[in-house]
FIGUZA-67660 format. One record per residue: residue in three letters; z, x, y of N, C-alpha, C in turn; chain. Coordinates in pm, whole numbers. Each point is the difference from the previous one (the first is absolute). Example, Ala and Ser with C-alpha at 12.3 -4.5 7.8 and 13.67 -1.06 7.14 Angstrom:
# FIGUZA-67660
Ala; 780; 1319; -569; 0; -89; 119; 0; 90; 120; A;
Ser; -72; -35; 105; 6; 82; 119; 73; -77; 109; A;
//
This chain:
# FIGUZA-67660
Met; 0; 85; -120; 0; -85; 120; 0; 88; 123; A;
Glu; -83; -34; 96; -13; 84; 120; 23; -85; 124; A;
Asp; 77; 49; 92; 29; -72; 122; -87; 57; 112; A;
Lys; -70; -86; 72; -98; 46; 97; 61; 76; 116; A;
Arg; 130; -22; 27; 56; 67; 118; 7; 151; -19; A;
Phe; 11; 48; -126; 4; 144; -23; -138; 62; 23; A;
Ile; -104; -71; -47; -137; 45; 26; -28; -4; 149; A;
Lys; 51; -100; 67; -25; -17; 144; 58; 118; 80; A;
Val; 117; 49; -45; 60; 115; 68; -97; 117; -1; A;
Cys; -62; 27; -116; -95; 111; -11; -133; -32; 68; A;
His; -43; -126; -12; -133; -35; 51; -6; -1; 152; A;
Asp; 105; -48; 62; -2; -16; 146; 44; 124; 77; A;
His; 55; 97; -70; 53; 118; 70; -45; 128; -70; A;
Tyr; -61; 87; 77; -36; 133; -52; 73; 102; 85; A;
Leu; 99; 67; -61; 91; 85; 77; -36; 148; -2; A;
Ile; -110; 35; -65; -44; 140; 6; -84; 16; 126; A;
Ser; 63; 52; 102; -67; 13; 130; -114; 101; -7; A;
Leu; -86; -4; 102; -109; 99; 7; 55; 141; 13; A;
Ala; 112; 12; 72; 62; 132; 16; 48; 52; -135; A;
Leu; 66; -87; -78; 48; 43; -131; -116; 25; -95; A;
His; -103; -82; 7; -117; 21; -86; -63; 136; 26; A;
Lys; -16; 34; 127; -60; 129; 31; 92; 114; -43; A;
Leu; 129; -21; 16; 97; 102; -41; -6; 23; -151; A;
Leu; -10; -109; -77; -7; 11; -146; -127; 66; -47; A;
Thr; -110; -25; 69; -130; 49; -46; -38; 136; 56; A;
Thr; 53; 34; 119; -41; 126; 63; 117; 90; 40; A;
Gly; 119; -58; 12; 114; 77; 51; 4; 5; 151; A;
Tyr; -95; -72; 65; -7; -1; 146; 26; -140; 53; A;
Leu; 50; -8; 124; 18; -126; 70; -132; -42; 65; A;
Pro; -13; -126; 46; -126; -46; 60; -51; 84; 116; A;
Asn; 90; 70; 73; -46; 84; 111; -42; 140; -47; A;
Asn; -13; 13; -135; -46; 125; -63; 96; 116; 17; A;
Thr; 128; -32; 24; 100; 106; 2; 71; 1; -134; A;
Lys; 29; 119; -46; 69; 15; -127; 144; -47; 17; A;
His; 41; -93; -88; 138; -48; 11; 91; 95; -77; A;
Glu; 93; 60; 71; 93; 94; -62; 130; -71; -33; A;
Phe; 19; -31; -127; 127; -61; -41; 111; 103; 7; A;
Asn; 117; -46; 40; 117; 86; 3; 49; 23; -142; A;
Lys; -24; 118; -54; 35; 29; -139; 144; 50; -15; A;
Glu; 72; 8; 112; 139; 43; -7; 82; -103; -79; A;
Ile; 92; 49; -82; 87; -90; -73; 102; -58; 97; A;
Asn; -29; -119; 49; 81; -65; 103; 21; -144; -45; A;
Leu; 124; -40; -25; 27; -129; -63; 9; -116; 97; A;
Asn; -37; 20; 127; -3; -114; 91; -135; -12; 71; A;
Lys; -104; 55; -63; -134; -14; 56; -43; -146; -5; A;
Ser; -87; -39; 92; -49; -137; 5; -88; -28; -123; A;
Gly; 35; -104; -72; -75; -36; -120; 86; -83; -92; A;
Ile; -16; 21; -129; 73; -79; -98; 40; 89; -117; A;
Tyr; 123; -15; -46; 53; 81; -110; 35; -92; -117; A;
Ile; -46; 33; -120; 47; -69; -119; 98; 94; -71; A;
Val; 117; -53; -35; 110; 85; -46; 62; -59; -127; A;
Thr; 32; 87; -94; 74; -40; -120; 125; 87; -11; A;
Phe; 102; -54; -65; 128; 69; -17; 43; -4; -145; A;
Arg; 74; 103; -40; 61; 4; -132; 139; 63; 14; A;
Thr; 92; -42; -87; 133; 59; -7; 8; 89; -122; A;
Ile; 43; 124; 19; 18; 90; -115; 140; 59; 4; A;
Leu; 48; 36; -116; 130; 65; -12; -24; 150; -6; A;
Tyr; 51; 73; 99; -20; 144; 8; 132; 68; 34; A;
Lys; 42; 90; -88; 127; 72; 17; 116; -97; 23; A;
Asn; 5; -101; -87; 109; -97; -3; 10; -88; 125; A;
Lys; -108; -12; 73; -1; -94; 112; -138; -64; 12; A;
Phe; -2; -121; 55; -126; -72; 15; -73; 45; 126; A;
Val; -131; 23; -16; -86; 42; 111; -112; -102; 13; A;
Leu; -31; -36; 124; -109; -95; 26; -126; 78; 36; A;
Asn; -100; -8; -87; -129; 68; 22; -103; -98; 53; A;
Tyr; -92; 51; 80; -108; -85; 50; -133; 73; -6; A;
Asn; -105; -79; -1; -137; 51; 6; -78; -95; 90; A;
Tyr; -99; 51; 71; -71; -88; 93; -146; 44; 16; A;
Leu; -78; -92; 54; -139; 29; 36; -24; -62; 137; A;
Phe; -69; 75; 86; -23; -43; 138; -147; -41; 20; A;
Tyr; -19; -108; 75; -134; -41; 45; 1; -2; 153; A;
Ser; -106; 51; 60; -6; 3; 146; -14; -141; 56; A;
Glu; 20; -13; 130; -7; -128; 69; -133; -71; -24; A;
Phe; -107; 75; -26; -132; -60; -24; 4; -97; -118; A;
Phe; 90; 23; -96; 1; -79; -123; 110; -106; -3; A;
Thr; 81; -10; 105; 118; -87; -5; -36; -146; -26; A;
Asp; -93; -56; 77; -37; -141; -18; -56; -25; -139; A;
Leu; -86; 88; -45; -61; -15; -131; 103; 6; -111; A;
Phe; 96; 91; 13; 100; 15; -104; 94; -121; -3; A;
Leu; 35; -50; 117; 85; -119; 5; -71; -121; -60; A;
Met; -127; -17; 30; -75; -111; -60; -6; 14; -152; A;
Phe; -22; 123; -48; -5; 27; -143; 132; -36; -68; A;
Leu; 113; 43; 59; 130; -25; -62; 39; -147; 2; A;
Ile; -31; -69; 109; 47; -138; 16; -86; -99; -78; A;
Thr; -132; 15; 4; -86; -98; -66; 0; 17; -152; A;
Arg; 18; 123; -49; 10; 29; -144; -115; -64; -79; A;
Ile; -120; 10; 54; -117; -58; -66; -33; 76; -127; A;
Lys; -22; -75; -108; -31; 54; -134; 106; 101; -46; A;
Phe; 126; -29; 31; 107; 93; -34; 11; 23; -150; A;
Lys; -26; -103; -80; 15; 15; -145; -108; 89; -60; A;
Asp; -104; 31; 77; -104; 93; -45; 28; 142; 47; A;
Ser; 109; 20; 70; 26; 128; 65; 65; 101; -94; A;
Leu; -11; 126; 39; 67; 109; -72; 152; -16; 12; A;
Thr; 46; -44; 115; 144; -19; 20; 55; -103; -97; A;
Tyr; -69; -111; -15; 46; -103; -93; -5; 51; -144; A;
Gly; -106; 72; -34; -13; 53; -135; 112; 95; -38; A;
Asn; 49; 76; 98; 105; 99; -27; 140; -54; 27; A;
Trp; 13; -91; 95; 133; -41; 46; 27; -150; -13; A;
Ser; -100; -78; -33; 10; -147; -7; 28; -60; 137; A;
Gly; 112; 31; 57; 32; -50; 133; 99; 91; 68; A;
Ile; 4; -5; 132; 94; 83; 77; 54; -84; 116; A;
Phe; 117; 41; 50; 53; -60; 121; -65; 71; 119; A;
Thr; -74; -76; 79; -72; 57; 114; 75; -35; 127; A;
Leu; 51; 101; 68; 86; -17; 117; -65; 68; 120; A;
Ile; -44; -78; 97; -78; 51; 112; 81; -8; 129; A;
Asp; 2; 109; 73; 69; 11; 128; -64; -95; 103; A;
Ser; 80; -91; 56; -52; -95; 98; -50; 69; 127; A;
Asn; 46; 124; 26; -48; 74; 117; -149; 31; -7; A;
Leu; -58; -9; -119; -143; 24; -13; -84; -110; 65; A;
Ser; 64; -113; 32; -73; -108; 69; -1; 20; 151; A;
Tyr; 71; 104; 48; 8; 26; 144; -139; 26; 57; A;
Asn; -33; -72; 107; -131; 10; 67; -116; -45; -87; A;
Arg; 29; -64; -114; -106; -52; -84; -35; -141; 45; A;
Glu; -129; -34; -2; -44; -132; 41; -92; -59; -107; A;
Gly; -35; -127; 18; -98; -63; -87; 45; -7; -145; A;
Leu; -90; 38; -91; 22; -16; -143; 127; 69; -48; A;
Ile; 21; 126; 36; 114; 76; -51; 131; -63; 47; A;
Lys; 5; -47; 123; 120; -67; 50; 29; -124; -83; A;
Ile; -104; -76; -34; 17; -122; -81; 46; 37; -140; A;
Leu; -61; 102; -61; 37; 41; -135; 145; 47; -6; A;
Met; 43; 74; 102; 137; 50; 3; 101; -113; 24; A;
Thr; -43; -106; 69; 89; -112; 29; 10; -96; -118; A;
Tyr; -111; -20; -72; -3; -94; -113; -57; 68; -125; A;
Pro; 67; 104; -51; -57; 77; -112; -24; -83; -126; A;
Ser; 87; -95; -30; -14; -78; -124; -120; -94; 6; A;
Leu; -39; -41; 119; -111; -94; 14; -133; 62; -41; A;
Phe; -11; 135; 11; -126; 68; -29; 9; 93; -121; A;
Asn; 105; -15; -79; 23; 85; -117; -69; -64; -122; A;
Glu; -118; 50; -34; -77; -59; -109; 73; 11; -134; A;
Tyr; 62; 114; -26; 71; 21; -125; 113; -102; -16; A;
Leu; 76; -23; 106; 107; -99; -2; -56; -139; -30; A;
Tyr; -108; -34; 69; -60; -133; -17; -49; -22; -143; A;
Leu; -75; 95; -54; -57; -17; -133; 108; -5; -108; A;
Glu; 102; 84; 12; 103; 5; -103; 86; -126; 0; A;
Thr; 29; -54; 118; 87; -118; 6; -78; -129; -21; A;
Asn; -131; 4; 5; -81; -119; -24; -64; -2; -138; A;
Asn; 8; 113; -72; -62; 7; -132; 100; -12; -114; A;
Val; 125; -29; 31; 99; -22; -105; 45; -145; 6; A;
Thr; 16; -61; -115; 39; -140; -4; 148; -18; 30; A;
Asn; 75; 107; -26; 144; -8; 25; 44; 132; 62; A;
Ile; 48; -6; 125; 36; 123; 72; 110; 77; -71; A;
Asp; 80; -68; -85; 108; 68; -72; -53; 100; -101; A;
Lys; -130; -8; -33; -56; 95; -95; -11; 141; 60; A;
Ile; 4; 9; 131; -1; 130; 67; 144; 46; 17; A;
Lys; 32; 120; -46; 134; 52; 21; 26; 9; 149; A;
Trp; 123; -26; 39; 30; -6; 143; -27; 132; 70; A;
Ile; 30; 108; -67; -24; 130; 66; -149; 24; 19; A;
Asp; -82; -43; -96; -145; 13; 14; -53; -97; 104; A;
Phe; 60; -118; 7; -39; -99; 101; 19; 56; 141; A;
Leu; 112; 68; 23; 28; 52; 133; -93; 116; 37; A;
Lys; -55; 66; -100; -95; 109; 28; -136; -52; 47; A;
Leu; -22; -130; -13; -126; -59; 48; -8; 1; 152; A;
Phe; 116; 2; 64; 5; -13; 145; -16; 136; 69; A;
Val; -48; -6; 123; -2; 117; 88; 102; -27; 110; A;
Asn; 94; 91; 19; 111; -21; 93; -18; 82; 127; A;
Ile; 2; -69; 113; -8; 65; 131; 142; 5; 56; A;
Glu; 56; 118; 16; 140; 14; 40; 14; 103; 112; A;
Asn; 107; -14; 79; 26; 106; 99; 60; 120; -72; A;
Ile; 3; 112; 66; 38; 125; -66; 147; 0; -43; A;
Tyr; 84; -78; 68; 142; -8; -38; 15; -75; -132; A;
Thr; -75; -109; -15; 3; -75; -125; -58; 83; -113; A;
Met; -104; 76; 29; -59; 86; -102; 100; 105; -48; A;
Phe; 80; 51; 93; 105; 95; -39; 102; -67; -92; A;
Asn; 41; -123; 34; 95; -73; -84; -58; -26; -139; A;
Leu; -127; -38; -5; -65; -27; -128; -4; 126; -86; A;
Leu; -34; 113; 62; -1; 126; -73; 140; 34; -52; A;
Asn; 100; -21; 83; 136; 34; -38; 49; -88; -115; A;
Trp; -31; -129; 4; 39; -90; -109; -71; 37; -130; A;
Ala; -129; 34; 10; -74; 40; -119; 55; 131; -56; A;
Tyr; 43; 88; 89; 59; 129; -41; 131; -22; -75; A;
Glu; 83; -90; 52; 131; -24; -60; -11; -72; -134; A;
Gly; -98; -91; -13; -18; -72; -125; 114; -94; -33; A;
Ala; 6; -42; -127; 105; -91; -50; 11; -123; 91; A;
Glu; 120; -29; 52; 21; -119; 82; -87; 0; 125; A;
Ser; -31; 119; 50; -83; 9; 122; -143; -45; -26; A;
Asn; -43; -1; -126; -132; -54; -33; -13; -145; 45; A;
Leu; 110; -75; -11; -3; -140; 41; -25; -11; 150; A;
Lys; 63; 86; 78; -21; -1; 146; -146; 30; 33; A;
Phe; -56; 99; -70; -141; 36; 22; -90; -119; -29; A;
Leu; 14; -58; -118; -89; -107; -42; 18; -126; 82; A;
Gln; 122; -31; 37; 24; -117; 85; -61; 21; 139; A;
Ser; -3; 124; 46; -54; 28; 132; -153; -16; 3; A;
Val; -67; 32; -112; -146; -8; -2; -49; -131; -59; A;
Ser; 90; -92; -33; -40; -125; -66; 6; -118; 95; A;
Ala; -66; -108; -42; 14; -127; 70; 140; -55; -28; A;
Thr; 54; -79; 90; 136; -54; -14; 18; -75; -130; A;
Ser; -103; -71; -44; 10; -83; -120; 17; 83; -127; A;
Cys; -25; 129; 7; 8; 85; -119; 137; 63; -20; A;
Thr; 84; 1; 101; 119; 84; -5; 97; -39; -111; A;
Asp; 17; -128; -26; 93; -41; -106; -47; 48; -137; A;
Met; -130; -8; -26; -53; 42; -128; 9; 152; -17; A;
Ile; -19; 72; 110; 13; 146; -5; 143; 38; -35; A;
Ser; 96; -64; 64; 141; 31; -23; 41; -28; -144; A;
Ala; -66; -96; -66; 36; -38; -136; -60; 93; -106; A;
Asp; -91; 89; 43; -69; 89; -95; 72; 135; -4; A;
Thr; 86; 18; -99; 80; 122; -9; -83; 122; -38; A;
Glu; -119; -20; -59; -85; 112; -38; -46; 78; 122; A;
Ile; -5; -68; 114; -46; 64; 124; 89; 117; 39; A;
Leu; 128; -6; -40; 94; 105; 37; -34; 133; -66; A;
Lys; -78; -3; -107; -30; 121; -77; -130; 68; 44; A;
Ile; -73; -61; 91; -134; 48; 35; 6; 100; 116; A;
Asn; -80; 105; -9; -14; 96; 111; -109; -51; 93; A;
Leu; 39; -65; 108; -96; -59; 92; -71; 104; 86; A;
Leu; 69; 109; 30; -56; 100; 89; -130; 59; -54; A;
Asn; -10; 10; -132; -121; 57; -62; -122; -87; 21; A;
Asn; 21; -126; 40; -111; -93; 17; -21; -41; 145; A;
Cys; 44; 86; 92; -11; -32; 143; -102; 90; 69; A;
Leu; -81; -61; 86; -89; 74; 88; 38; -34; 143; A;
Phe; 41; 102; 76; 36; -18; 141; -117; 45; 86; A;
Val; -36; -84; 97; -114; 30; 88; 53; 0; 142; A;
Val; 0; 118; 65; 67; 12; 130; -91; 63; 105; A;
Arg; 36; -27; 123; -74; 57; 114; 48; 140; 35; A;
Asp; 132; 22; -11; 60; 127; 39; 90; 47; -114; A;
Leu; -51; 90; -82; 75; 45; -118; 122; 80; 40; A;
Glu; -10; 79; 103; 113; 81; 44; 119; -89; 39; A;
Lys; -27; -105; 75; 104; -93; 41; 63; -68; -122; A;
Phe; -83; -41; -94; 50; -66; -121; 89; 94; -81; A;
Leu; -44; 124; -17; 79; 97; -76; 132; 32; 71; A;
Asn; -2; 4; 132; 123; 27; 74; 102; -111; -20; A;
Phe; -47; -125; -8; 90; -112; -32; 62; 20; -136; A;
Ile; -82; 36; -96; 46; 16; -138; 103; 113; -9; A;
Lys; -24; 108; 74; 88; 117; -8; 139; -25; 59; A;
Ile; 16; -106; 77; 133; -35; 50; 92; -32; -116; A;
Lys; -55; -66; -102; 81; -40; -115; -18; 95; -118; A;
His; -122; 50; -17; -31; 86; -114; -33; 140; 51; A;
Lys; 90; 93; -14; -19; 134; 56; -107; 78; -75; A;
Asp; -8; -23; -131; -97; 74; -81; -129; -80; -15; A;
Val; -87; 10; 100; -131; -66; -1; -105; 108; 22; A;
Asn; -89; 17; -95; -100; 106; 11; -122; -32; -86; A;
Pro; -109; 77; 16; -123; -27; -78; 9; 39; -147; A;
Gly; 116; 43; -44; 16; 35; -141; 57; 140; -17; A;
Ile; 65; 22; -112; 53; 132; -31; -116; 99; -6; A;
Gln; 16; 113; 66; -109; 96; 18; -70; 36; -131; A;
Lys; 76; 30; -103; -61; 47; -124; -71; -112; -77; A;
Trp; 22; -126; 40; -64; -113; -68; -117; -58; 78; A;
Arg; -24; 48; 121; -101; -64; 86; -142; 15; -51; A;
Gly; -21; 99; -87; -135; 18; -54; -35; -97; -110; A;
Gln; 99; -74; -50; -24; -92; -109; -57; -132; 51; A;
Val; -90; -58; -80; -46; -136; 27; 115; -94; -36; A;
Asn; 26; -99; 84; 109; -94; -27; -41; -141; 36; A;
Thr; 91; -95; -21; -33; -141; 24; -22; -30; 147; A;
Met; 64; 75; 89; -25; -20; 144; -144; 36; 33; A;
Asn; -47; 114; -52; -138; 41; 21; -96; -106; -53; A;
Asn; 32; -50; -120; -91; -94; -66; -15; -130; 78; A;
Leu; 111; -56; 48; -9; -125; 75; -81; 19; 127; A;
Ile; 25; 109; 72; -76; 26; 122; -147; 22; -30; A;
Phe; -30; 73; -109; -138; 22; -40; -70; -132; -28; A;
Cys; 67; -89; -75; -60; -129; -35; -28; -83; 125; A;
Ile; 97; -7; 91; -19; -76; 124; -117; 56; 80; A;
Asp; -3; 132; 14; -106; 64; 78; -136; -21; -63; A;
Gln; -9; 16; -131; -127; -20; -70; -50; -144; 20; A;
Asp; 91; -96; -13; -39; -140; 19; -41; -28; 143; A;
Phe; 69; 59; 97; -36; -22; 140; -139; 55; 29; A;
Arg; -26; 123; -44; -131; 59; 29; -113; -74; -73; A;
Ser; 28; -48; -120; -99; -82; -72; -25; -130; 74; A;
Ser; 107; -57; 57; -16; -125; 75; -85; 20; 125; A;
Leu; 8; 118; 63; -84; 28; 116; -148; -2; -38; A;
Tyr; -30; 62; -114; -139; 2; -48; -48; -143; -32; A;
Asn; 83; -75; -74; -37; -137; -38; -12; -91; 122; A;
Tyr; 87; 22; 96; 0; -77; 126; -130; 23; 75; A;
Asn; -42; 125; 9; -127; 34; 65; -117; -59; -76; A;
Gln; 2; 10; -133; -108; -55; -83; -9; -152; 13; A;
Tyr; 115; -65; 7; 4; -146; 14; -75; -43; 125; A;
His; 29; 66; 113; -64; -38; 126; -147; 40; 3; A;
Leu; -36; 106; -68; -142; 36; -12; -75; -106; -79; A;
Asn; 58; -43; -112; -65; -101; -84; -11; -134; 70; A;
Lys; 96; -29; 87; -3; -124; 76; -88; 10; 125; A;
Lys; -64; 116; 19; -86; 25; 115; 76; -3; 133; A;
Asn; 129; 26; -8; 79; 8; 123; -15; 136; 68; A;
Leu; -49; 99; -75; -18; 136; 51; -142; 46; -27; A;
Ser; -49; 88; 87; -129; 62; -26; 19; 111; -104; A;
Ser; -108; 36; -69; 9; 96; -111; 46; 139; 46; A;
Asn; -21; 32; 127; 42; 132; 49; 152; 12; 14; A;
Leu; 71; -112; -22; 146; 3; 6; 63; 3; -139; A;
Ala; -82; 29; -101; 52; 11; -136; 87; 125; -14; A;
Leu; 109; -12; -74; 87; 113; -30; -20; 41; -146; A;
Ser; -7; 131; -23; -9; 50; -137; 140; 21; -55; A;
Lys; 10; 19; -131; 130; 26; -59; 55; 135; 46; A;
His; -90; 91; 36; 46; 128; 55; 70; -21; 135; A;
Asn; -51; -93; 81; 59; -25; 131; 144; -46; -8; A;
Ile; 34; -71; -108; 137; -52; -13; 78; 75; -109; A;
Ser; -46; 117; -34; 67; 81; -102; 133; 54; 52; A;
Phe; 87; 37; -92; 128; 63; 37; -25; 124; 84; A;
Asn; -96; 81; -41; -31; 124; 69; -39; -24; 145; A;
Asn; -81; -104; 23; -48; -27; 135; 110; -61; 88; A;
Ile; 69; -101; -52; 98; -71; 81; 127; 82; 23; A;
His; 46; 68; -106; 130; 67; 13; -9; 150; 30; A;
Lys; -106; 65; -44; -12; 143; 31; -84; 23; 125; A;
Asn; -122; -55; 3; -87; 23; 114; 50; -70; 126; A;
Leu; 52; -123; -15; 39; -80; 115; 151; -18; 13; A;
Gly; 75; 50; -95; 145; -20; 2; 76; 130; 5; A;
Asn; 122; -1; -58; 85; 119; 10; 38; 56; -137; A;
Ile; -80; -32; -102; 25; 56; -133; -58; 141; -7; A;
Lys; 76; 93; -52; -46; 138; -11; -34; 31; -145; A;
Trp; -83; 104; -18; -40; 39; -136; 118; 57; -79; A;
Tyr; 84; 78; 66; 105; 74; -69; -59; 79; -118; A;
Ser; -102; 80; 31; -70; 72; -105; -44; 136; 51; A;
Thr; -9; 97; -89; -52; 131; 39; -143; 17; -48; A;
Lys; -61; -108; -49; -138; 9; -45; -94; 10; 119; A;
Ile; -118; 59; -23; -100; 10; 106; -59; -138; 26; A;
Thr; 2; -45; 125; -60; -128; 38; -92; 25; 118; A;
Asn; -77; -101; 36; -89; 13; 115; 78; 29; 127; A;
Asn; 125; -50; 6; 79; 18; 122; 49; 142; 18; A;
Asn; 25; 70; -111; 57; 134; 17; -96; 112; -41; A;
Trp; -122; -35; -41; -95; 100; -45; -30; 102; 109; A;
Asn; -13; -49; 124; -34; 89; 112; 121; 51; 75; A;
Asn; 117; -28; -52; 123; 44; 65; 17; 151; -23; A;
Lys; -1; 77; 111; 1; 146; -10; 125; 51; -73; A;
Ser; 117; -52; 39; 123; 47; -63; 4; -38; -147; A;
Tyr; -57; -114; -31; -2; -43; -141; -87; 95; -82; A;
Asn; -116; 36; 54; -90; 90; -73; 60; 139; -16; A;
Gln; 71; 45; 102; 66; 129; -10; 106; -1; -109; A;
Leu; 76; -111; -5; 103; -15; -102; -63; -6; -139; A;
Leu; -112; -68; -10; -69; -11; -128; -50; 135; -50; A;
Lys; -51; 84; 92; -48; 133; -38; 113; 85; -53; A;
Lys; 117; -11; 68; 116; 78; -47; 42; -44; -140; A;
Lys; -11; -131; -22; 40; -51; -130; -94; 49; -110; A;
Leu; -130; 8; 35; -99; 48; -97; 9; 149; -20; A;
//
């Protein structure tokens, strides 16, 4: 079953601006100047951060680890539309790996937003295709576990509430009830309280936090949790569940950009010269060429091949 309002959101609005299109395809802005992204590791740059957290026991104390991925301001509207509408979510890599997640979006991301994004941020459930299909395709809503039911929603919260939600998920046990009651409709709270199995679940592992200012968010967290860091140094090279969730979200977002562009091309809403290739929306292009992801490699690349000091170092090594 398909609801026309979700198609209408995509059909009536094309949010890939000419400036972003040129940036994706050439690396240049419309005035033919090279756009130099700030590659400095700065956690309050203008844009959008997706963040995951995990609790680990290290040297007999609990440490809160985090991992994140940054998108520049150019992608903010597109990413918010992707997260809120959740179109074809059950076909996504995220669903295949995680089934569902608690999506918590900083309300500050709606600041200075107008039109479609302002409406989506104000009424997220109205345009959430995944929520609509799941709640309309079951004959009895009780067949959906309550915790899975609550993952259908996208929650727009201020940064203080997001801190409380993270803290409750961190504490677990009885605090799980506070978390779930906070993200649920009022009519669900009695049923949540009656489900004792909820007390045993690690909710933090299934949370995605989306914030405007990561530095500010982390500073709030550090008031209560002193040990907050990107992970124990000797373990940072390992692939982990935080990496995987962020990878899945990013892969789905970039695939949605390609499909979104193809949809409007097929509908003749765009001329053929505005087609995007899969290379244009690749991880390498969006995050390395146009973002702040570094290679962290000593291999020879096009960027360092002509680097004089690099070549001198290479000769010494040989």
